[in-house]
All heavy atoms as a GROMACS GRO file, in nm:
protein
  529
    1MET      N    1  -2.197   5.234  -9.288
    1MET     CA    2  -2.241   5.289  -9.161
    1MET      C    3  -2.175   5.425  -9.141
    1MET      O    4  -2.057   5.441  -9.159
    1MET     CB    5  -2.204   5.194  -9.047
    1MET     CG    6  -2.242   5.251  -8.913
    1MET     SD    7  -2.174   5.159  -8.775
    1MET     CE    8  -2.294   5.032  -8.757
    2LYS      N    9  -2.255   5.522  -9.104
    2LYS     CA   10  -2.205   5.657  -9.082
    2LYS      C   11  -2.192   5.682  -8.932
    2LYS      O   12  -2.286   5.661  -8.858
    2LYS     CB   13  -2.302   5.758  -9.144
    2LYS     CG   14  -2.252   5.898  -9.138
    2LYS     CD   15  -2.348   5.992  -9.209
    2LYS     CE   16  -2.295   6.133  -9.200
    2LYS     NZ   17  -2.386   6.227  -9.264
    3CYS      N   18  -2.073   5.726  -8.890
    3CYS     CA   19  -2.048   5.754  -8.749
    3CYS      C   20  -2.092   5.895  -8.717
    3CYS      O   21  -2.071   5.988  -8.795
    3CYS     CB   22  -1.900   5.739  -8.716
    3CYS     SG   23  -1.841   5.572  -8.731
    4ALA      N   24  -2.151   5.911  -8.603
    4ALA     CA   25  -2.191   6.045  -8.558
    4ALA      C   26  -2.068   6.117  -8.506
    4ALA      O   27  -1.986   6.060  -8.435
    4ALA     CB   28  -2.296   6.034  -8.448
    5SER      N   29  -2.056   6.243  -8.542
    5SER     CA   30  -1.944   6.324  -8.496
    5SER      C   31  -1.972   6.375  -8.355
    5SER      O   32  -2.084   6.411  -8.322
    5SER     CB   33  -1.924   6.442  -8.590
    5SER     OG   34  -1.825   6.527  -8.540
    6THR      N   35  -1.867   6.378  -8.273
    6THR     CA   36  -1.883   6.431  -8.137
    6THR      C   37  -1.851   6.580  -8.134
    6THR      O   38  -1.868   6.644  -8.031
    6THR     CB   39  -1.791   6.358  -8.039
    6THR    OG1   40  -1.656   6.371  -8.084
    6THR    CG2   41  -1.829   6.212  -8.028
    7ALA      N   42  -1.803   6.634  -8.246
    7ALA     CA   43  -1.770   6.776  -8.251
    7ALA      C   44  -1.896   6.860  -8.273
    7ALA      O   45  -1.982   6.823  -8.351
    7ALA     CB   46  -1.670   6.802  -8.362
    8ALA      N   47  -1.902   6.970  -8.204
    8ALA     CA   48  -2.015   7.061  -8.219
    8ALA      C   49  -1.984   7.161  -8.330
    8ALA      O   50  -1.869   7.200  -8.348
    8ALA     CB   51  -2.042   7.134  -8.089
    9THR      N   52  -2.084   7.200  -8.404
    9THR     CA   53  -2.067   7.301  -8.507
    9THR      C   54  -2.118   7.434  -8.452
    9THR      O   55  -2.236   7.448  -8.423
    9THR     CB   56  -2.147   7.264  -8.633
    9THR    OG1   57  -2.105   7.135  -8.676
    9THR    CG2   58  -2.124   7.365  -8.743
   10PRO      N   59  -2.028   7.531  -8.436
   10PRO     CA   60  -2.070   7.659  -8.380
   10PRO      C   61  -2.154   7.739  -8.480
   10PRO      O   62  -2.142   7.722  -8.601
   10PRO     CB   63  -1.939   7.731  -8.349
   10PRO     CG   64  -1.840   7.667  -8.437
   10PRO     CD   65  -1.886   7.527  -8.462
   11GLN      N   66  -2.236   7.827  -8.428
   11GLN     CA   67  -2.314   7.916  -8.512
   11GLN      C   68  -2.219   8.012  -8.585
   11GLN      O   69  -2.114   8.048  -8.532
   11GLN     CB   70  -2.410   7.998  -8.426
   11GLN     CG   71  -2.509   7.918  -8.349
   11GLN     CD   72  -2.589   8.008  -8.254
   11GLN    OE1   73  -2.569   8.128  -8.246
   11GLN    NE2   74  -2.679   7.946  -8.180
   12PRO      N   75  -2.256   8.055  -8.706
   12PRO     CA   76  -2.171   8.151  -8.778
   12PRO      C   77  -2.142   8.277  -8.697
   12PRO      O   78  -2.032   8.332  -8.705
   12PRO     CB   79  -2.252   8.182  -8.904
   12PRO     CG   80  -2.336   8.061  -8.925
   12PRO     CD   81  -2.369   8.011  -8.786
   13ALA      N   82  -2.238   8.323  -8.618
   13ALA     CA   83  -2.216   8.444  -8.537
   13ALA      C   84  -2.105   8.422  -8.435
   13ALA      O   85  -2.029   8.515  -8.405
   13ALA     CB   86  -2.345   8.484  -8.466
   14VAL      N   87  -2.093   8.301  -8.383
   14VAL     CA   88  -1.987   8.271  -8.286
   14VAL      C   89  -1.851   8.283  -8.353
   14VAL      O   90  -1.758   8.344  -8.299
   14VAL     CB   91  -2.007   8.130  -8.226
   14VAL    CG1   92  -1.888   8.091  -8.141
   14VAL    CG2   93  -2.135   8.124  -8.144
   15LEU      N   94  -1.839   8.228  -8.473
   15LEU     CA   95  -1.712   8.237  -8.546
   15LEU      C   96  -1.679   8.382  -8.582
   15LEU      O   97  -1.564   8.424  -8.576
   15LEU     CB   98  -1.718   8.150  -8.671
   15LEU     CG   99  -1.734   8.000  -8.644
   15LEU    CD1  100  -1.746   7.924  -8.775
   15LEU    CD2  101  -1.619   7.947  -8.561
   16ASP      N  102  -1.781   8.459  -8.619
   16ASP     CA  103  -1.759   8.601  -8.649
   16ASP      C  104  -1.703   8.673  -8.527
   16ASP      O  105  -1.612   8.756  -8.538
   16ASP     CB  106  -1.890   8.668  -8.693
   16ASP     CG  107  -1.937   8.620  -8.829
   16ASP    OD1  108  -1.855   8.564  -8.906
   16ASP    OD2  109  -2.058   8.637  -8.859
   17HIS      N  110  -1.756   8.643  -8.410
   17HIS     CA  111  -1.708   8.708  -8.288
   17HIS      C  112  -1.568   8.661  -8.250
   17HIS      O  113  -1.489   8.737  -8.195
   17HIS     CB  114  -1.807   8.689  -8.174
   17HIS     CG  115  -1.928   8.775  -8.188
   17HIS    ND1  116  -1.924   8.911  -8.174
   17HIS    CD2  117  -2.055   8.745  -8.221
   17HIS    CE1  118  -2.044   8.962  -8.195
   17HIS    NE2  119  -2.126   8.862  -8.224
   18MET      N  120  -1.536   8.536  -8.282
   18MET     CA  121  -1.399   8.489  -8.256
   18MET      C  122  -1.300   8.563  -8.346
   18MET      O  123  -1.191   8.600  -8.303
   18MET     CB  124  -1.390   8.339  -8.276
   18MET     CG  125  -1.464   8.261  -8.167
   18MET     SD  126  -1.455   8.084  -8.188
   18MET     CE  127  -1.290   8.055  -8.128
   19HIS      N  128  -1.339   8.588  -8.470
   19HIS     CA  129  -1.253   8.667  -8.560
   19HIS      C  130  -1.240   8.811  -8.509
   19HIS      O  131  -1.132   8.870  -8.519
   19HIS     CB  132  -1.309   8.666  -8.702
   19HIS     CG  133  -1.293   8.534  -8.770
   19HIS    ND1  134  -1.170   8.478  -8.799
   19HIS    CD2  135  -1.386   8.447  -8.815
   19HIS    CE1  136  -1.188   8.362  -8.858
   19HIS    NE2  137  -1.318   8.339  -8.868
   20ALA      N  138  -1.348   8.865  -8.453
   20ALA     CA  139  -1.341   9.000  -8.396
   20ALA      C  140  -1.244   9.004  -8.278
   20ALA      O  141  -1.167   9.100  -8.263
   20ALA     CB  142  -1.481   9.046  -8.353
   21LEU      N  143  -1.246   8.900  -8.196
   21LEU     CA  144  -1.151   8.893  -8.084
   21LEU      C  145  -1.008   8.892  -8.135
   21LEU      O  146  -0.920   8.957  -8.079
   21LEU     CB  147  -1.176   8.767  -8.000
   21LEU     CG  148  -1.296   8.769  -7.908
   21LEU    CD1  149  -1.314   8.631  -7.846
   21LEU    CD2  150  -1.280   8.875  -7.801
   22GLU      N  151  -0.986   8.818  -8.242
   22GLU     CA  152  -0.852   8.810  -8.301
   22GLU      C  153  -0.805   8.948  -8.348
   22GLU      O  154  -0.686   8.979  -8.342
   22GLU     CB  155  -0.854   8.711  -8.417
   22GLU     CG  156  -0.720   8.680  -8.475
   22GLU     CD  157  -0.728   8.577  -8.583
   22GLU    OE1  158  -0.827   8.576  -8.660
   22GLU    OE2  159  -0.635   8.495  -8.592
   23ARG      N  160  -0.898   9.030  -8.394
   23ARG     CA  161  -0.865   9.166  -8.441
   23ARG      C  162  -0.856   9.265  -8.326
   23ARG      O  163  -0.820   9.381  -8.346
   23ARG     CB  164  -0.970   9.214  -8.541
   23ARG     CG  165  -0.970   9.140  -8.672
   23ARG     CD  166  -1.060   9.208  -8.773
   23ARG     NE  167  -1.195   9.234  -8.723
   23ARG     CZ  168  -1.299   9.150  -8.732
   23ARG    NH1  169  -1.281   9.032  -8.788
   23ARG    NH2  170  -1.416   9.183  -8.684
   24GLY      N  171  -0.893   9.224  -8.205
   24GLY     CA  172  -0.884   9.312  -8.090
   24GLY      C  173  -1.015   9.375  -8.049
   24GLY      O  174  -1.018   9.460  -7.961
   25ASP      N  175  -1.125   9.336  -8.112
   25ASP     CA  176  -1.257   9.387  -8.074
   25ASP      C  177  -1.313   9.296  -7.965
   25ASP      O  178  -1.356   9.185  -7.990
   25ASP     CB  179  -1.350   9.387  -8.195
   25ASP     CG  180  -1.490   9.437  -8.162
   25ASP    OD1  181  -1.512   9.483  -8.049
   25ASP    OD2  182  -1.576   9.430  -8.252
   26TRP      N  183  -1.309   9.344  -7.841
   26TRP     CA  184  -1.346   9.261  -7.726
   26TRP      C  185  -1.491   9.273  -7.685
   26TRP      O  186  -1.531   9.223  -7.581
   26TRP     CB  187  -1.255   9.295  -7.608
   26TRP     CG  188  -1.115   9.254  -7.635
   26TRP    CD1  189  -1.018   9.330  -7.693
   26TRP    CD2  190  -1.057   9.127  -7.613
   26TRP    NE1  191  -0.903   9.258  -7.706
   26TRP    CE2  192  -0.924   9.132  -7.658
   26TRP    CE3  193  -1.104   9.008  -7.559
   26TRP    CZ2  194  -0.838   9.024  -7.650
   26TRP    CZ3  195  -1.018   8.900  -7.551
   26TRP    CH2  196  -0.887   8.909  -7.596
   27SER      N  197  -1.574   9.341  -7.764
   27SER     CA  198  -1.715   9.357  -7.729
   27SER      C  199  -1.796   9.240  -7.785
   27SER      O  200  -1.833   9.237  -7.902
   27SER     CB  201  -1.768   9.489  -7.784
   27SER     OG  202  -1.753   9.492  -7.924
   28ILE      N  203  -1.820   9.142  -7.702
   28ILE     CA  204  -1.895   9.023  -7.741
   28ILE      C  205  -2.030   9.026  -7.671
   28ILE      O  206  -2.036   9.042  -7.549
   28ILE     CB  207  -1.822   8.894  -7.701
   28ILE    CG1  208  -1.685   8.888  -7.766
   28ILE    CG2  209  -1.903   8.771  -7.738
   28ILE    CD1  210  -1.603   8.770  -7.721
   29PRO      N  211  -2.139   9.012  -7.746
   29PRO     CA  212  -2.270   9.007  -7.681
   29PRO      C  213  -2.278   8.890  -7.583
   29PRO      O  214  -2.224   8.782  -7.607
   29PRO     CB  215  -2.367   8.985  -7.797
   29PRO     CG  216  -2.292   9.024  -7.919
   29PRO     CD  217  -2.148   9.001  -7.891
   30ASP      N  218  -2.344   8.912  -7.471
   30ASP     CA  219  -2.352   8.810  -7.365
   30ASP      C  220  -2.404   8.674  -7.412
   30ASP      O  221  -2.350   8.572  -7.370
   30ASP     CB  222  -2.436   8.860  -7.248
   30ASP     CG  223  -2.357   8.957  -7.161
   30ASP    OD1  224  -2.233   8.949  -7.161
   30ASP    OD2  225  -2.420   9.039  -7.094
   31PRO      N  226  -2.505   8.667  -7.500
   31PRO     CA  227  -2.553   8.534  -7.541
   31PRO      C  228  -2.446   8.449  -7.612
   31PRO      O  229  -2.448   8.328  -7.606
   31PRO     CB  230  -2.668   8.564  -7.636
   31PRO     CG  231  -2.712   8.701  -7.600
   31PRO     CD  232  -2.590   8.773  -7.552
   32LEU      N  233  -2.351   8.514  -7.677
   32LEU     CA  234  -2.248   8.440  -7.750
   32LEU      C  235  -2.122   8.420  -7.667
   32LEU      O  236  -2.037   8.337  -7.702
   32LEU     CB  237  -2.211   8.513  -7.880
   32LEU     CG  238  -2.324   8.526  -7.981
   32LEU    CD1  239  -2.278   8.610  -8.098
   32LEU    CD2  240  -2.371   8.390  -8.027
   33ARG      N  241  -2.108   8.494  -7.560
   33ARG     CA  242  -1.985   8.490  -7.480
   33ARG      C  243  -1.954   8.348  -7.428
   33ARG      O  244  -1.840   8.304  -7.434
   33ARG     CB  245  -1.996   8.586  -7.362
   33ARG     CG  246  -1.869   8.602  -7.284
   33ARG     CD  247  -1.886   8.702  -7.172
   33ARG     NE  248  -1.935   8.830  -7.216
   33ARG     CZ  249  -1.857   8.932  -7.253
   33ARG    NH1  250  -1.727   8.918  -7.249
   33ARG    NH2  251  -1.909   9.045  -7.292
   34ARG      N  252  -2.055   8.276  -7.382
   34ARG     CA  253  -2.033   8.142  -7.328
   34ARG      C  254  -1.985   8.046  -7.438
   34ARG      O  255  -1.895   7.965  -7.416
   34ARG     CB  256  -2.160   8.090  -7.263
   34ARG     CG  257  -2.146   7.945  -7.219
   34ARG     CD  258  -2.266   7.899  -7.144
   34ARG     NE  259  -2.232   7.921  -7.004
   34ARG     CZ  260  -2.314   7.913  -6.904
   34ARG    NH1  261  -2.439   7.885  -6.927
   34ARG    NH2  262  -2.275   7.930  -6.782
   35GLN      N  263  -2.045   8.055  -7.556
   35GLN     CA  264  -2.005   7.967  -7.665
   35GLN      C  265  -1.863   7.996  -7.712
   35GLN      O  266  -1.784   7.905  -7.735
   35GLN     CB  267  -2.103   7.980  -7.782
   35GLN     CG  268  -2.240   7.926  -7.753
   35GLN     CD  269  -2.333   7.945  -7.870
   35GLN    OE1  270  -2.292   7.935  -7.985
   35GLN    NE2  271  -2.459   7.974  -7.841
   36VAL      N  272  -1.832   8.125  -7.726
   36VAL     CA  273  -1.697   8.164  -7.767
   36VAL      C  274  -1.596   8.119  -7.663
   36VAL      O  275  -1.491   8.061  -7.696
   36VAL     CB  276  -1.689   8.317  -7.790
   36VAL    CG1  277  -1.545   8.363  -7.808
   36VAL    CG2  278  -1.773   8.357  -7.910
   37SER      N  279  -1.626   8.140  -7.536
   37SER     CA  280  -1.537   8.100  -7.428
   37SER      C  281  -1.514   7.949  -7.428
   37SER      O  282  -1.401   7.902  -7.412
   37SER     CB  283  -1.596   8.144  -7.294
   37SER     OG  284  -1.516   8.100  -7.188
   38GLY      N  285  -1.621   7.873  -7.451
   38GLY     CA  286  -1.609   7.727  -7.455
   38GLY      C  287  -1.522   7.678  -7.569
   38GLY      O  288  -1.440   7.587  -7.553
   39LEU      N  289  -1.536   7.740  -7.687
   39LEU     CA  290  -1.454   7.700  -7.801
   39LEU      C  291  -1.307   7.733  -7.779
   39LEU      O  292  -1.219   7.654  -7.812
   39LEU     CB  293  -1.504   7.768  -7.928
   39LEU     CG  294  -1.633   7.713  -7.986
   39LEU    CD1  295  -1.681   7.799  -8.101
   39LEU    CD2  296  -1.614   7.570  -8.031
   40ILE      N  297  -1.281   7.849  -7.722
   40ILE     CA  298  -1.143   7.889  -7.695
   40ILE      C  299  -1.081   7.796  -7.590
   40ILE      O  300  -0.967   7.751  -7.604
   40ILE     CB  301  -1.136   8.036  -7.652
   40ILE    CG1  302  -1.173   8.125  -7.771
   40ILE    CG2  303  -0.998   8.071  -7.598
   40ILE    CD1  304  -1.191   8.271  -7.737
   41ALA      N  305  -1.156   7.763  -7.486
   41ALA     CA  306  -1.106   7.673  -7.382
   41ALA      C  307  -1.080   7.533  -7.440
   41ALA      O  308  -0.977   7.470  -7.406
   41ALA     CB  309  -1.206   7.664  -7.267
   42ALA      N  310  -1.168   7.485  -7.526
   42ALA     CA  311  -1.148   7.353  -7.587
   42ALA      C  312  -1.025   7.351  -7.676
   42ALA      O  313  -0.948   7.254  -7.676
   42ALA     CB  314  -1.272   7.313  -7.667
   43ASP      N  315  -1.002   7.459  -7.750
   43ASP     CA  316  -0.885   7.466  -7.837
   43ASP      C  317  -0.756   7.471  -7.755
   43ASP      O  318  -0.658   7.404  -7.786
   43ASP     CB  319  -0.895   7.587  -7.929
   43ASP     CG  320  -0.788   7.587  -8.036
   43ASP    OD1  321  -0.777   7.486  -8.108
   43ASP    OD2  322  -0.716   7.688  -8.048
   44LEU      N  323  -0.758   7.548  -7.647
   44LEU     CA  324  -0.642   7.555  -7.559
   44LEU      C  325  -0.613   7.418  -7.497
   44LEU      O  326  -0.498   7.373  -7.494
   44LEU     CB  327  -0.665   7.659  -7.449
   44LEU     CG  328  -0.556   7.669  -7.343
   44LEU    CD1  329  -0.424   7.713  -7.406
   44LEU    CD2  330  -0.598   7.766  -7.234
   45GLN      N  331  -0.717   7.349  -7.452
   45GLN     CA  332  -0.702   7.216  -7.394
   45GLN      C  333  -0.639   7.119  -7.495
   45GLN      O  334  -0.548   7.043  -7.462
   45GLN     CB  335  -0.838   7.163  -7.349
   45GLN     CG  336  -0.834   7.027  -7.286
   45GLN     CD  337  -0.783   7.031  -7.144
   45GLN    OE1  338  -0.791   7.132  -7.078
   45GLN    NE2  339  -0.729   6.921  -7.097
   46ARG      N  340  -0.685   7.126  -7.618
   46ARG     CA  341  -0.632   7.038  -7.723
   46ARG      C  342  -0.483   7.063  -7.745
   46ARG      O  343  -0.404   6.970  -7.755
   46ARG     CB  344  -0.709   7.060  -7.853
   46ARG     CG  345  -0.663   6.974  -7.968
   46ARG     CD  346  -0.743   7.001  -8.093
   46ARG     NE  347  -0.724   7.136  -8.143
   46ARG     CZ  348  -0.627   7.170  -8.229
   46ARG    NH1  349  -0.544   7.080  -8.273
   46ARG    NH2  350  -0.616   7.295  -8.270
   47HIS      N  351  -0.445   7.192  -7.750
   47HIS     CA  352  -0.304   7.224  -7.771
   47HIS      C  353  -0.218   7.180  -7.654
   47HIS      O  354  -0.108   7.128  -7.672
   47HIS     CB  355  -0.287   7.374  -7.796
   47HIS     CG  356  -0.324   7.415  -7.934
   47HIS    ND1  357  -0.245   7.391  -8.043
   47HIS    CD2  358  -0.435   7.476  -7.981
   47HIS    CE1  359  -0.304   7.438  -8.151
   47HIS    NE2  360  -0.421   7.490  -8.116
   48LEU      N  361  -0.267   7.200  -7.531
   48LEU     CA  362  -0.190   7.161  -7.413
   48LEU      C  363  -0.172   7.009  -7.407
   48LEU      O  364  -0.063   6.960  -7.377
   48LEU     CB  365  -0.259   7.211  -7.285
   48LEU     CG  366  -0.254   7.360  -7.263
   48LEU    CD1  367  -0.340   7.398  -7.142
   48LEU    CD2  368  -0.112   7.409  -7.245
   49GLU      N  369  -0.278   6.934  -7.436
   49GLU     CA  370  -0.268   6.789  -7.432
   49GLU      C  371  -0.174   6.738  -7.541
   49GLU      O  372  -0.099   6.644  -7.520
   49GLU     CB  373  -0.405   6.726  -7.447
   49GLU     CG  374  -0.490   6.742  -7.323
   49GLU     CD  375  -0.630   6.688  -7.339
   49GLU    OE1  376  -0.664   6.636  -7.447
   49GLU    OE2  377  -0.707   6.697  -7.241
   50ARG      N  378  -0.178   6.802  -7.656
   50ARG     CA  379  -0.088   6.761  -7.765
   50ARG      C  380   0.057   6.784  -7.725
   50ARG      O  381   0.145   6.701  -7.751
   50ARG     CB  382  -0.122   6.839  -7.892
   50ARG     CG  383  -0.057   6.781  -8.014
   50ARG     CD  384  -0.109   6.848  -8.138
   50ARG     NE  385  -0.001   6.930  -8.190
   50ARG     CZ  386  -0.016   7.043  -8.250
   50ARG    NH1  387  -0.135   7.093  -8.270
   50ARG    NH2  388   0.087   7.112  -8.294
   51GLN      N  389   0.085   6.896  -7.659
   51GLN     CA  390   0.220   6.925  -7.614
   51GLN      C  391   0.266   6.824  -7.509
   51GLN      O  392   0.381   6.782  -7.509
   51GLN     CB  393   0.230   7.067  -7.559
   51GLN     CG  394   0.216   7.173  -7.664
   51GLN     CD  395   0.326   7.168  -7.767
   51GLN    OE1  396   0.442   7.141  -7.735
   51GLN    NE2  397   0.293   7.192  -7.892
   52LEU      N  398   0.177   6.785  -7.419
   52LEU     CA  399   0.214   6.688  -7.316
   52LEU      C  400   0.245   6.552  -7.377
   52LEU      O  401   0.335   6.482  -7.333
   52LEU     CB  402   0.102   6.674  -7.213
   52LEU     CG  403   0.086   6.792  -7.117
   52LEU    CD1  404  -0.036   6.771  -7.029
   52LEU    CD2  405   0.211   6.811  -7.033
   53ARG      N  406   0.171   6.512  -7.478
   53ARG     CA  407   0.195   6.382  -7.542
   53ARG      C  408   0.330   6.378  -7.614
   53ARG      O  409   0.386   6.272  -7.634
   53ARG     CB  410   0.083   6.349  -7.640
   53ARG     CG  411  -0.043   6.302  -7.572
   53ARG     CD  412  -0.138   6.240  -7.671
   53ARG     NE  413  -0.175   6.330  -7.778
   53ARG     CZ  414  -0.284   6.404  -7.781
   53ARG    NH1  415  -0.368   6.401  -7.680
   53ARG    NH2  416  -0.310   6.482  -7.883
   54THR      N  417   0.381   6.494  -7.655
   54THR     CA  418   0.507   6.495  -7.728
   54THR      C  419   0.629   6.506  -7.637
   54THR      O  420   0.741   6.496  -7.683
   54THR     CB  421   0.511   6.611  -7.829
   54THR    OG1  422   0.500   6.734  -7.760
   54THR    CG2  423   0.400   6.597  -7.931
   55LEU      N  424   0.608   6.526  -7.506
   55LEU     CA  425   0.720   6.532  -7.414
   55LEU      C  426   0.785   6.395  -7.403
   55LEU      O  427   0.717   6.292  -7.403
   55LEU     CB  428   0.674   6.576  -7.275
   55LEU     CG  429   0.632   6.720  -7.258
   55LEU    CD1  430   0.578   6.744  -7.118
   55LEU    CD2  431   0.749   6.813  -7.285
   56PRO      N  432   0.918   6.392  -7.394
   56PRO     CA  433   0.983   6.261  -7.378
   56PRO      C  434   0.946   6.199  -7.244
   56PRO      O  435   0.934   6.268  -7.143
   56PRO     CB  436   1.132   6.294  -7.384
   56PRO     CG  437   1.143   6.440  -7.360
   56PRO     CD  438   1.012   6.502  -7.397
   57ARG      N  439   0.930   6.070  -7.246
   57ARG     CA  440   0.895   6.001  -7.121
   57ARG      C  441   1.023   5.957  -7.049
   57ARG      O  442   1.117   5.910  -7.111
   57ARG     CB  443   0.811   5.878  -7.151
   57ARG     CG  444   0.680   5.917  -7.208
   57ARG     CD  445   0.593   5.799  -7.225
   57ARG     NE  446   0.468   5.842  -7.286
   57ARG     CZ  447   0.365   5.765  -7.299
   57ARG    NH1  448   0.369   5.640  -7.259
   57ARG    NH2  449   0.256   5.810  -7.354
   58GLU      N  450   1.021   5.972  -6.919
   58GLU     CA  451   1.135   5.928  -6.839
   58GLU      C  452   1.105   5.790  -6.785
   58GLU      O  453   0.992   5.757  -6.752
   58GLU     CB  454   1.161   6.026  -6.725
   58GLU     CG  455   1.210   6.159  -6.774
   58GLU     CD  456   1.268   6.240  -6.660
   58GLU    OE1  457   1.310   6.180  -6.560
   58GLU    OE2  458   1.270   6.363  -6.672
   59SER      N  459   1.208   5.712  -6.776
   59SER     CA  460   1.192   5.577  -6.725
   59SER      C  461   1.158   5.580  -6.577
   59SER      O  462   1.206   5.667  -6.502
   59SER     CB  463   1.322   5.499  -6.746
   59SER     OG  464   1.311   5.372  -6.689
   60THR      N  465   1.079   5.485  -6.532
   60THR     CA  466   1.046   5.476  -6.390
   60THR      C  467   1.134   5.374  -6.319
   60THR      O  468   1.114   5.346  -6.203
   60THR     CB  469   0.898   5.437  -6.373
   60THR    OG1  470   0.875   5.315  -6.441
   60THR    CG2  471   0.807   5.546  -6.426
   61GLU      N  472   1.233   5.320  -6.393
   61GLU     CA  473   1.325   5.224  -6.332
   61GLU      C  474   1.420   5.296  -6.237
   61GLU      O  475   1.455   5.411  -6.259
   61GLU     CB  476   1.409   5.155  -6.440
   61GLU     CG  477   1.330   5.075  -6.539
   61GLU     CD  478   1.420   5.022  -6.649
   61GLU    OE1  479   1.542   5.017  -6.630
   61GLU    OE2  480   1.366   4.988  -6.754
   62PRO      N  481   1.466   5.226  -6.132
   62PRO     CA  482   1.568   5.287  -6.045
   62PRO      C  483   1.695   5.318  -6.125
   62PRO      O  484   1.727   5.249  -6.221
   62PRO     CB  485   1.595   5.179  -5.940
   62PRO     CG  486   1.477   5.090  -5.946
   62PRO     CD  487   1.423   5.097  -6.085
   63ALA      N  488   1.767   5.420  -6.086
   63ALA     CA  489   1.885   5.464  -6.159
   63ALA      C  490   1.991   5.354  -6.172
   63ALA      O  491   2.057   5.342  -6.273
   63ALA     CB  492   1.946   5.586  -6.091
   64GLN      N  493   2.008   5.269  -6.071
   64GLN     CA  494   2.111   5.166  -6.075
   64GLN      C  495   2.082   5.061  -6.183
   64GLN      O  496   2.173   5.011  -6.247
   64GLN     CB  497   2.122   5.097  -5.940
   64GLN     CG  498   2.173   5.189  -5.831
   64GLN     CD  499   2.168   5.121  -5.695
   64GLN    OE1  500   2.119   5.010  -5.682
   64GLN    NE2  501   2.221   5.189  -5.594
   65SER      N  502   1.959   5.027  -6.204
   65SER     CA  503   1.930   4.922  -6.302
   65SER      C  504   1.942   4.972  -6.445
   65SER      O  505   1.952   4.892  -6.537
   65SER     CB  506   1.789   4.864  -6.278
   65SER     OG  507   1.693   4.965  -6.303
   66ARG      N  508   1.945   5.103  -6.466
   66ARG     CA  509   1.960   5.158  -6.601
   66ARG      C  510   2.105   5.162  -6.644
   66ARG      O  511   2.135   5.167  -6.761
   66ARG     CB  512   1.902   5.297  -6.608
   66ARG     CG  513   1.751   5.298  -6.602
   66ARG     CD  514   1.699   5.434  -6.631
   66ARG     NE  515   1.755   5.530  -6.538
   66ARG     CZ  516   1.693   5.635  -6.490
   66ARG    NH1  517   1.568   5.657  -6.524
   66ARG    NH2  518   1.750   5.719  -6.408
   67VAL      N  519   2.197   5.161  -6.551
   67VAL     CA  520   2.340   5.172  -6.583
   67VAL      C  521   2.388   5.035  -6.629
   67VAL      O  522   2.362   4.934  -6.569
   67VAL     CB  523   2.421   5.218  -6.458
   67VAL    CG1  524   2.569   5.220  -6.491
   67VAL    CG2  525   2.371   5.351  -6.409
   68GLY      N  526   2.465   5.039  -6.741
   68GLY     CA  527   2.529   4.915  -6.783
   68GLY      C  528   2.456   4.845  -6.881
   68GLY      O  529   2.442   4.776  -6.960
   0.00000   0.00000   0.00000
């Protein structure tokens, strides 16, 4: 059984424009701007969530019950 992927495959032009952004070329045609923006936002979200999952968890117990 083959599982369907939930990840979208961007058009090659979108990836080309993302590389241009990385080089400092900020002129993105309007039709691609939304797709590029969405991919960048999704990548940022993934990194932020990964960082939150790695933070140490603090106990929710009262301080007195943790002593001893």
